[in-house]
N, C-alpha and C positions, 0 to 999 in steps of 0.2 A: 398522301402521306399522313400517317396517323402518329399521334404521340401517346406515350404511355406514362402514367405516373409511377415513379419508382418510390417505394416506401423508404423512408429514412428515419433513423432512430438516433437520438443523441444519448450516449451512455456516460453518466457521471460516475467516476470511480474515486472513492475517498477512503482514508483510514477509518477503521472502526473507532468508536468513541474512546475506548480504553487506551488505544495506542496514539491517538491524535492529541498528544499533549507535548509541551515543550521538553519535558524531561526525557521521554522515550525517544523523541526525534534527535535531541542533542546527544544522547548516549549512542544512538546508532551512528551518527556522524563522527563522534569522538572515537569509537571503536574502529570505524572505517579508516580513520586517520592515524591509527596506531596506538591510541591510548587504551590498551587492553588489559590493564590490571586495576585493582581497586584503588591503589594510591594514584595511579596515573589519571583515572577518571575524576577523582576528587580534585586533583590539581587542575585538570583541563576544564572542569565545570564548577568553578567556585560560586557561581550564582545560585546553585542548588544545594540544599542541606543534604547531609548523609542519608537522612530518612527518606527524602524525596528521591534520591538516586537509588536507594535500596528498593523502594516501592516500584519505581519504573523498571528496574532490572527484573523484579519479580514478574511483571507483566511481559517483558521481553522474553524471559525464560519460558513462561507459560505458553506463549505463542510461537516459540521456537525460532524467533528472529535472532536471538543471541543464545549461544551455548557456552559452556565452560569446558576447556580441555587443559589439563595440567596447570591449573590456576590462572589461565589466560582466557579472556573473553574472545569468542569467535563469532563474527557476524555471519548470518546466513548469506550465501552467495546471491540470493534473490532480493535481499532486504533493500538495497539502494535502488535497484531497478523498480521495485514496487513503489518506493518513495517517488521516483521520477514519474511513474505512471499516475500516481495520485496528484502530483503537481501539474500535470499536463492538462491542456484543454480537454473538454469532453470528446470522446470518440464518436465519430459520425459513421454510422453503419447503414448499408443499403438493404436493411431488412425491417420487418415489422417488429415493434417493441415487444410483442408477445413471444417472439422467438428468442429473445435474450434471456435465456434460462441458464441454470448452473452448468450443464454439459457444454453449452455454447461458450460460456465465459471461461471454463477450463481450457477449451481449445484456443480461445482468443489469447489467454495469458501465455499459453505455450508458444503461440505464434509471435508474441511480443518478446520472446526470449527468456521467459521465466522457466527455470528448470523444474521447480516444484510448484505447479499451478494450484495444488491443494493448499499450500501455505498462503499463497496470495488470496485464495478464496476465503480462508479462515481469518485473514487480517484486514480485509477491505470489504466495503459494501459497494454494490453497483446499483445505479438507479437509471433504468432505461426510460426514455420519454420519446414518444412519437414527435417528429418535427412539427406536425400540425398542432399538437397539444402545446408545444413550446411557443409557436407563433401566436396561438389563440390567447395565451396568457400575457403577451406583451402589450 
């Protein structure tokens, strides 16, 4: 009987720096909870100044995580799922770290239920590490 080593890779998925701030995440959760107008956002998020909310909205509009339709904010259908993925533990994959490239991640995002994997790829970064590298660093 012979045993084979199966390559394993740990993939960390996190928001990109410009989105990974309290204002952007709070706005996403507020809009998801129904606070989808300017006044409702200001009411729901009193801890942030109007300028900070405006700056965060600019980032969310630019990344297409939030859009405006008839003066109401609309959250991308994938935004909350992407947030769940970024909060989850690292993905463990039975492949070599060098194989975790953009086409692979697009496919992985699609399999995780994201309708627009390009949006996910634009808003998060992924960091693949071989399990051997992770174990050597501990």
